[in-house]
SEMAR-545923 format. One record per residue: residue number from 1; residue in three letters; z, y, x of N, C-alpha, C in turn. Coordinates in nm, 2 decimals, m for minus. Atoms other than C-alpha are relative to their C-alpha. Example, Ala and Ser with C-alpha at 12.3 -4.5 7.8 and 13.67 -1.06 7.14 Angstrom:
2
<r><seq>1</seq><type>ALA</type><n_Z>0.00</n_Z><n_Y>m0.12</n_Y><n_X>0.09</n_X><ca_Z>0.78</ca_Z><ca_Y>m0.45</ca_Y><ca_X>1.23</ca_X><c_Z>0.00</c_Z><c_Y>0.12</c_Y><c_X>0.09</c_X></r>
<r><seq>2</seq><type>SER</type><n_Z>0.00</n_Z><n_Y>m0.11</n_Y><n_X>m0.09</n_X><ca_Z>0.71</ca_Z><ca_Y>m0.11</ca_Y><ca_X>1.37</ca_X><c_Z>0.08</c_Z><c_Y>0.11</c_Y><c_X>m0.08</c_X></r>
% end
This chain:
60
<r><seq>1</seq><type>MET</type><n_Z>0.12</n_Z><n_Y>m0.06</n_Y><n_X>m0.04</n_X><ca_Z>2.97</ca_Z><ca_Y>m0.84</ca_Y><ca_X>m0.49</ca_X><c_Z>m0.10</c_Z><c_Y>0.00</c_Y><c_X>m0.10</c_X></r>
<r><seq>2</seq><type>VAL</type><n_Z>0.11</n_Z><n_Y>m0.02</n_Y><n_X>0.09</n_X><ca_Z>2.69</ca_Z><ca_Y>m0.72</ca_Y><ca_X>m0.72</ca_X><c_Z>m0.11</c_Z><c_Y>0.01</c_Y><c_X>0.08</c_X></r>
<r><seq>3</seq><type>ILE</type><n_Z>0.12</n_Z><n_Y>0.00</n_Y><n_X>m0.06</n_X><ca_Z>2.35</ca_Z><ca_Y>m0.79</ca_Y><ca_X>m0.62</ca_X><c_Z>m0.10</c_Z><c_Y>0.10</c_Y><c_X>m0.07</c_X></r>
<r><seq>4</seq><type>ARG</type><n_Z>0.10</n_Z><n_Y>m0.11</n_Y><n_X>0.05</n_X><ca_Z>2.11</ca_Z><ca_Y>m0.49</ca_Y><ca_X>m0.67</ca_X><c_Z>m0.14</c_Z><c_Y>m0.06</c_Y><c_X>0.00</c_X></r>
<r><seq>5</seq><type>THR</type><n_Z>0.13</n_Z><n_Y>0.08</n_Y><n_X>0.02</n_X><ca_Z>1.78</ca_Z><ca_Y>m0.63</ca_Y><ca_X>m0.81</ca_X><c_Z>m0.10</c_Z><c_Y>0.10</c_Y><c_X>m0.06</c_X></r>
<r><seq>6</seq><type>LEU</type><n_Z>0.11</n_Z><n_Y>m0.08</n_Y><n_X>0.07</n_X><ca_Z>1.45</ca_Z><ca_Y>m0.45</ca_Y><ca_X>m0.87</ca_X><c_Z>m0.11</c_Z><c_Y>m0.10</c_Y><c_X>m0.04</c_X></r>
<r><seq>7</seq><type>LEU</type><n_Z>0.11</n_Z><n_Y>0.09</n_Y><n_X>0.06</n_X><ca_Z>1.18</ca_Z><ca_Y>m0.61</ca_Y><ca_X>m1.09</ca_X><c_Z>m0.12</c_Z><c_Y>0.05</c_Y><c_X>0.00</c_X></r>
<r><seq>8</seq><type>VAL</type><n_Z>0.14</n_Z><n_Y>m0.02</n_Y><n_X>m0.02</n_X><ca_Z>0.80</ca_Z><ca_Y>m0.60</ca_Y><ca_X>m1.05</ca_X><c_Z>m0.08</c_Z><c_Y>m0.09</c_Y><c_X>m0.06</c_X></r>
<r><seq>9</seq><type>ASP</type><n_Z>0.09</n_Z><n_Y>0.06</n_Y><n_X>0.08</n_X><ca_Z>0.55</ca_Z><ca_Y>m0.71</ca_Y><ca_X>m1.29</ca_X><c_Z>m0.10</c_Z><c_Y>0.09</c_Y><c_X>m0.07</c_X></r>
<r><seq>10</seq><type>SER</type><n_Z>0.09</n_Z><n_Y>m0.08</n_Y><n_X>0.08</n_X><ca_Z>0.23</ca_Z><ca_Y>m0.58</ca_Y><ca_X>m1.45</ca_X><c_Z>0.02</c_Z><c_Y>0.02</c_Y><c_X>m0.15</c_X></r>
<r><seq>11</seq><type>ASP</type><n_Z>m0.02</n_Z><n_Y>0.00</n_Y><n_X>0.16</n_X><ca_Z>0.34</ca_Z><ca_Y>m0.67</ca_Y><ca_X>m1.81</ca_X><c_Z>0.14</c_Z><c_Y>0.06</c_Y><c_X>m0.03</c_X></r>
<r><seq>12</seq><type>PRO</type><n_Z>m0.13</n_Z><n_Y>m0.08</n_Y><n_X>0.04</n_X><ca_Z>0.60</ca_Z><ca_Y>m0.42</ca_Y><ca_X>m1.95</ca_X><c_Z>0.09</c_Z><c_Y>m0.09</c_Y><c_X>m0.09</c_X></r>
<r><seq>13</seq><type>ILE</type><n_Z>m0.09</n_Z><n_Y>0.08</n_Y><n_X>0.11</n_X><ca_Z>0.71</ca_Z><ca_Y>m0.67</ca_Y><ca_X>m2.23</ca_X><c_Z>0.08</c_Z><c_Y>m0.10</c_Y><c_X>0.09</c_X></r>
<r><seq>14</seq><type>TYR</type><n_Z>m0.07</n_Z><n_Y>0.10</n_Y><n_X>m0.09</n_X><ca_Z>0.80</ca_Z><ca_Y>m0.93</ca_Y><ca_X>m1.95</ca_X><c_Z>0.11</c_Z><c_Y>0.06</c_Y><c_X>0.08</c_X></r>
<r><seq>15</seq><type>LEU</type><n_Z>m0.11</n_Z><n_Y>m0.07</n_Y><n_X>m0.06</n_X><ca_Z>0.98</ca_Z><ca_Y>m0.68</ca_Y><ca_X>m1.76</ca_X><c_Z>0.13</c_Z><c_Y>0.03</c_Y><c_X>m0.08</c_X></r>
<r><seq>16</seq><type>LEU</type><n_Z>m0.11</n_Z><n_Y>m0.04</n_Y><n_X>0.08</n_X><ca_Z>1.19</ca_Z><ca_Y>m0.57</ca_Y><ca_X>m2.04</ca_X><c_Z>0.08</c_Z><c_Y>m0.15</c_Y><c_X>m0.04</c_X></r>
<r><seq>17</seq><type>GLY</type><n_Z>m0.06</n_Z><n_Y>0.12</n_Y><n_X>0.04</n_X><ca_Z>1.27</ca_Z><ca_Y>m0.94</ca_Y><ca_X>m2.14</ca_X><c_Z>0.09</c_Z><c_Y>m0.04</c_Y><c_X>0.13</c_X></r>
<r><seq>18</seq><type>LEU</type><n_Z>m0.06</n_Z><n_Y>0.06</n_Y><n_X>m0.12</n_X><ca_Z>1.36</ca_Z><ca_Y>m1.04</ca_Y><ca_X>m1.77</ca_X><c_Z>0.13</c_Z><c_Y>0.10</c_Y><c_X>0.02</c_X></r>
<r><seq>19</seq><type>LYS</type><n_Z>m0.11</n_Z><n_Y>m0.09</n_Y><n_X>m0.03</n_X><ca_Z>1.57</ca_Z><ca_Y>m0.72</ca_Y><ca_X>m1.75</ca_X><c_Z>0.13</c_Z><c_Y>m0.03</c_Y><c_X>m0.10</c_X></r>
<r><seq>20</seq><type>LYS</type><n_Z>m0.10</n_Z><n_Y>0.03</n_Y><n_X>0.09</n_X><ca_Z>1.77</ca_Z><ca_Y>m0.81</ca_Y><ca_X>m2.07</ca_X><c_Z>0.06</c_Z><c_Y>m0.14</c_Y><c_X>0.02</c_X></r>
<r><seq>21</seq><type>LEU</type><n_Z>m0.06</n_Z><n_Y>0.14</n_Y><n_X>m0.03</n_X><ca_Z>1.82</ca_Z><ca_Y>m1.17</ca_Y><ca_X>m1.95</ca_X><c_Z>0.09</c_Z><c_Y>0.02</c_Y><c_X>0.12</c_X></r>
<r><seq>22</seq><type>LEU</type><n_Z>m0.08</n_Z><n_Y>m0.02</n_Y><n_X>m0.11</n_X><ca_Z>1.95</ca_Z><ca_Y>m1.05</ca_Y><ca_X>m1.62</ca_X><c_Z>0.12</c_Z><c_Y>0.09</c_Y><c_X>m0.01</c_X></r>
<r><seq>23</seq><type>GLU</type><n_Z>m0.11</n_Z><n_Y>m0.07</n_Y><n_X>0.03</n_X><ca_Z>2.18</ca_Z><ca_Y>m0.80</ca_Y><ca_X>m1.76</ca_X><c_Z>0.12</c_Z><c_Y>m0.08</c_Y><c_X>m0.05</c_X></r>
<r><seq>24</seq><type>ASN</type><n_Z>m0.11</n_Z><n_Y>0.09</n_Y><n_X>0.04</n_X><ca_Z>2.39</ca_Z><ca_Y>m1.09</ca_Y><ca_X>m1.90</ca_X><c_Z>0.07</c_Z><c_Y>m0.05</c_Y><c_X>0.12</c_X></r>
<r><seq>25</seq><type>GLU</type><n_Z>m0.06</n_Z><n_Y>0.06</n_Y><n_X>m0.11</n_X><ca_Z>2.46</ca_Z><ca_Y>m1.19</ca_Y><ca_X>m1.54</ca_X><c_Z>0.11</c_Z><c_Y>0.11</c_Y><c_X>0.07</c_X></r>
<r><seq>26</seq><type>SER</type><n_Z>m0.10</n_Z><n_Y>m0.10</n_Y><n_X>m0.05</n_X><ca_Z>2.79</ca_Z><ca_Y>m1.01</ca_Y><ca_X>m1.41</ca_X><c_Z>m0.02</c_Z><c_Y>0.01</c_Y><c_X>0.15</c_X></r>
<r><seq>27</seq><type>SER</type><n_Z>0.03</n_Z><n_Y>m0.01</n_Y><n_X>m0.14</n_X><ca_Z>2.67</ca_Z><ca_Y>m1.07</ca_Y><ca_X>m1.05</ca_X><c_Z>m0.12</c_Z><c_Y>0.07</c_Y><c_X>0.04</c_X></r>
<r><seq>28</seq><type>LEU</type><n_Z>0.12</n_Z><n_Y>m0.06</n_Y><n_X>m0.03</n_X><ca_Z>2.35</ca_Z><ca_Y>m0.89</ca_Y><ca_X>m1.08</ca_X><c_Z>m0.01</c_Z><c_Y>0.14</c_Y><c_X>m0.07</c_X></r>
<r><seq>29</seq><type>THR</type><n_Z>0.04</n_Z><n_Y>m0.13</n_Y><n_X>0.07</n_X><ca_Z>2.25</ca_Z><ca_Y>m0.53</ca_Y><ca_X>m1.16</ca_X><c_Z>m0.14</c_Z><c_Y>0.04</c_Y><c_X>0.02</c_X></r>
<r><seq>30</seq><type>VAL</type><n_Z>0.15</n_Z><n_Y>m0.04</n_Y><n_X>0.00</n_X><ca_Z>1.89</ca_Z><ca_Y>m0.43</ca_Y><ca_X>m1.24</ca_X><c_Z>0.00</c_Z><c_Y>0.15</c_Y><c_X>0.02</c_X></r>
<r><seq>31</seq><type>ILE</type><n_Z>0.00</n_Z><n_Y>m0.14</n_Y><n_X>m0.04</n_X><ca_Z>1.84</ca_Z><ca_Y>m0.11</ca_Y><ca_X>m1.06</ca_X><c_Z>m0.12</c_Z><c_Y>0.08</c_Y><c_X>m0.04</c_X></r>
<r><seq>32</seq><type>GLY</type><n_Z>0.13</n_Z><n_Y>m0.06</n_Y><n_X>0.03</n_X><ca_Z>1.49</ca_Z><ca_Y>m0.05</ca_Y><ca_X>m1.17</ca_X><c_Z>m0.11</c_Z><c_Y>m0.11</c_Y><c_X>m0.02</c_X></r>
<r><seq>33</seq><type>SER</type><n_Z>0.11</n_Z><n_Y>0.08</n_Y><n_X>0.02</n_X><ca_Z>1.17</ca_Z><ca_Y>m0.20</ca_Y><ca_X>m1.27</ca_X><c_Z>m0.13</c_Z><c_Y>0.09</c_Y><c_X>0.02</c_X></r>
<r><seq>34</seq><type>VAL</type><n_Z>0.12</n_Z><n_Y>m0.07</n_Y><n_X>m0.02</n_X><ca_Z>0.81</ca_Z><ca_Y>m0.11</ca_Y><ca_X>m1.19</ca_X><c_Z>m0.13</c_Z><c_Y>m0.09</c_Y><c_X>m0.04</c_X></r>
<r><seq>35</seq><type>SER</type><n_Z>0.11</n_Z><n_Y>0.08</n_Y><n_X>0.06</n_X><ca_Z>0.47</ca_Z><ca_Y>m0.24</ca_Y><ca_X>m1.33</ca_X><c_Z>m0.13</c_Z><c_Y>0.04</c_Y><c_X>0.09</c_X></r>
<r><seq>36</seq><type>CYS</type><n_Z>0.10</n_Z><n_Y>m0.04</n_Y><n_X>m0.09</n_X><ca_Z>0.26</ca_Z><ca_Y>m0.09</ca_Y><ca_X>m1.04</ca_X><c_Z>0.04</c_Z><c_Y>0.00</c_Y><c_X>0.14</c_X></r>
<r><seq>37</seq><type>LEU</type><n_Z>m0.03</n_Z><n_Y>0.01</n_Y><n_X>m0.15</n_X><ca_Z>0.27</ca_Z><ca_Y>m0.18</ca_Y><ca_X>m0.67</ca_X><c_Z>0.01</c_Z><c_Y>0.12</c_Y><c_X>0.07</c_X></r>
<r><seq>38</seq><type>ASP</type><n_Z>0.00</n_Z><n_Y>m0.13</n_Y><n_X>m0.07</n_X><ca_Z>0.19</ca_Z><ca_Y>0.17</ca_Y><ca_X>m0.59</ca_X><c_Z>0.13</c_Z><c_Y>0.08</c_Y><c_X>0.00</c_X></r>
<r><seq>39</seq><type>SER</type><n_Z>m0.14</n_Z><n_Y>m0.06</n_Y><n_X>0.01</n_X><ca_Z>0.54</ca_Z><ca_Y>0.28</ca_Y><ca_X>m0.70</ca_X><c_Z>0.11</c_Z><c_Y>m0.08</c_Y><c_X>0.07</c_X></r>
<r><seq>40</seq><type>LEU</type><n_Z>m0.10</n_Z><n_Y>0.08</n_Y><n_X>m0.06</n_X><ca_Z>0.72</ca_Z><ca_Y>m0.01</ca_Y><ca_X>m0.54</ca_X><c_Z>0.06</c_Z><c_Y>0.06</c_Y><c_X>0.13</c_X></r>
<r><seq>41</seq><type>ASP</type><n_Z>m0.05</n_Z><n_Y>m0.07</n_Y><n_X>m0.15</n_X><ca_Z>0.75</ca_Z><ca_Y>0.16</ca_Y><ca_X>m0.17</ca_X><c_Z>0.10</c_Z><c_Y>0.11</c_Y><c_X>m0.04</c_X></r>
<r><seq>42</seq><type>THR</type><n_Z>m0.08</n_Z><n_Y>m0.12</n_Y><n_X>0.04</n_X><ca_Z>0.90</ca_Z><ca_Y>0.47</ca_Y><ca_X>m0.34</ca_X><c_Z>0.14</c_Z><c_Y>m0.05</c_Y><c_X>m0.05</c_X></r>
<r><seq>43</seq><type>LEU</type><n_Z>m0.12</n_Z><n_Y>0.04</n_Y><n_X>0.06</n_X><ca_Z>1.16</ca_Z><ca_Y>0.28</ca_Y><ca_X>m0.55</ca_X><c_Z>0.10</c_Z><c_Y>m0.08</c_Y><c_X>0.10</c_X></r>
<r><seq>44</seq><type>VAL</type><n_Z>m0.08</n_Z><n_Y>0.07</n_Y><n_X>m0.10</n_X><ca_Z>1.26</ca_Z><ca_Y>0.06</ca_Y><ca_X>m0.27</ca_X><c_Z>0.08</c_Z><c_Y>0.10</c_Y><c_X>0.10</c_X></r>
<r><seq>45</seq><type>HIS</type><n_Z>m0.09</n_Z><n_Y>m0.09</n_Y><n_X>m0.07</n_X><ca_Z>1.35</ca_Z><ca_Y>0.36</ca_Y><ca_X>m0.05</ca_X><c_Z>0.10</c_Z><c_Y>0.09</c_Y><c_X>m0.07</c_X></r>
<r><seq>46</seq><type>ILE</type><n_Z>m0.10</n_Z><n_Y>m0.08</n_Y><n_X>0.09</n_X><ca_Z>1.53</ca_Z><ca_Y>0.54</ca_Y><ca_X>m0.33</ca_X><c_Z>0.12</c_Z><c_Y>m0.09</c_Y><c_X>m0.04</c_X></r>
<r><seq>47</seq><type>HIS</type><n_Z>m0.10</n_Z><n_Y>0.10</n_Y><n_X>0.06</n_X><ca_Z>1.73</ca_Z><ca_Y>0.24</ca_Y><ca_X>m0.47</ca_X><c_Z>0.05</c_Z><c_Y>m0.10</c_Y><c_X>0.09</c_X></r>
<r><seq>48</seq><type>VAL</type><n_Z>m0.04</n_Z><n_Y>0.09</n_Y><n_X>m0.10</n_X><ca_Z>1.75</ca_Z><ca_Y>0.01</ca_Y><ca_X>m0.17</ca_X><c_Z>0.06</c_Z><c_Y>m0.13</c_Y><c_X>m0.06</c_X></r>
<r><seq>49</seq><type>PRO</type><n_Z>m0.05</n_Z><n_Y>0.12</n_Y><n_X>0.07</n_X><ca_Z>1.76</ca_Z><ca_Y>m0.32</ca_Y><ca_X>m0.36</ca_X><c_Z>0.05</c_Z><c_Y>m0.10</c_Y><c_X>0.10</c_X></r>
<r><seq>50</seq><type>ASP</type><n_Z>m0.03</n_Z><n_Y>0.11</n_Y><n_X>m0.07</n_X><ca_Z>1.92</ca_Z><ca_Y>m0.63</ca_Y><ca_X>m0.23</ca_X><c_Z>m0.11</c_Z><c_Y>m0.10</c_Y><c_X>m0.02</c_X></r>
<r><seq>51</seq><type>VAL</type><n_Z>0.09</n_Z><n_Y>0.09</n_Y><n_X>0.05</n_X><ca_Z>1.67</ca_Z><ca_Y>m0.85</ca_Y><ca_X>m0.41</ca_X><c_Z>m0.13</c_Z><c_Y>0.07</c_Y><c_X>m0.06</c_X></r>
<r><seq>52</seq><type>ILE</type><n_Z>0.12</n_Z><n_Y>m0.05</n_Y><n_X>0.08</n_X><ca_Z>1.30</ca_Z><ca_Y>m0.77</ca_Y><ca_X>m0.53</ca_X><c_Z>m0.05</c_Z><c_Y>m0.12</c_Y><c_X>m0.06</c_X></r>
<r><seq>53</seq><type>VAL</type><n_Z>0.08</n_Z><n_Y>0.12</n_Y><n_X>0.07</n_X><ca_Z>1.16</ca_Z><ca_Y>m1.02</ca_Y><ca_X>m0.80</ca_X><c_Z>m0.13</c_Z><c_Y>0.06</c_Y><c_X>m0.03</c_X></r>
<r><seq>54</seq><type>ILE</type><n_Z>0.15</n_Z><n_Y>m0.04</n_Y><n_X>0.02</n_X><ca_Z>0.78</ca_Z><ca_Y>m0.99</ca_Y><ca_X>m0.79</ca_X><c_Z>m0.08</c_Z><c_Y>m0.11</c_Y><c_X>m0.07</c_X></r>
<r><seq>55</seq><type>ASN</type><n_Z>0.10</n_Z><n_Y>0.11</n_Y><n_X>0.06</n_X><ca_Z>0.54</ca_Z><ca_Y>m1.18</ca_Y><ca_X>m1.03</ca_X><c_Z>m0.12</c_Z><c_Y>m0.01</c_Y><c_X>0.10</c_X></r>
<r><seq>56</seq><type>MET</type><n_Z>0.10</n_Z><n_Y>0.02</n_Y><n_X>m0.11</n_X><ca_Z>0.29</ca_Z><ca_Y>m1.31</ca_Y><ca_X>m0.79</ca_X><c_Z>m0.14</c_Z><c_Y>0.04</c_Y><c_X>m0.06</c_X></r>
<r><seq>57</seq><type>ARG</type><n_Z>0.13</n_Z><n_Y>m0.03</n_Y><n_X>0.04</n_X><ca_Z>m0.01</ca_Z><ca_Y>m1.23</ca_Y><ca_X>m1.03</ca_X><c_Z>m0.02</c_Z><c_Y>0.15</c_Y><c_X>0.03</c_X></r>
<r><seq>58</seq><type>ILE</type><n_Z>0.04</n_Z><n_Y>m0.15</n_Y><n_X>m0.03</n_X><ca_Z>0.03</ca_Z><ca_Y>m0.86</ca_Y><ca_X>m0.96</ca_X><c_Z>m0.05</c_Z><c_Y>0.02</c_Y><c_X>0.13</c_X></r>
<r><seq>59</seq><type>ILE</type><n_Z>0.04</n_Z><n_Y>m0.02</n_Y><n_X>m0.14</n_X><ca_Z>m0.04</ca_Z><ca_Y>m0.90</ca_Y><ca_X>m0.59</ca_X><c_Z>m0.16</c_Z><c_Y>m0.07</c_Y><c_X>0.00</c_X></r>
<r><seq>60</seq><type>LYS</type><n_Z>0.14</n_Z><n_Y>0.04</n_Y><n_X>m0.02</n_X><ca_Z>m0.42</ca_Z><ca_Y>m0.91</ca_Y><ca_X>m0.52</ca_X><c_Z>m0.05</c_Z><c_Y>0.01</c_Y><c_X>0.15</c_X></r>
% end
């Protein structure tokens, strides 16, 4: 079973690095990434991830 993962962080460089790191894991698939919480709801409904990784700094 592959875990469908969505990444959320305000720093695009951090997102890219985390995506590259997780791409090496055979049991994970990064289905998308977003740097703005406004877009998160739309992506969740489109991609239906199993896991959402959110950096807490983005939540205010």
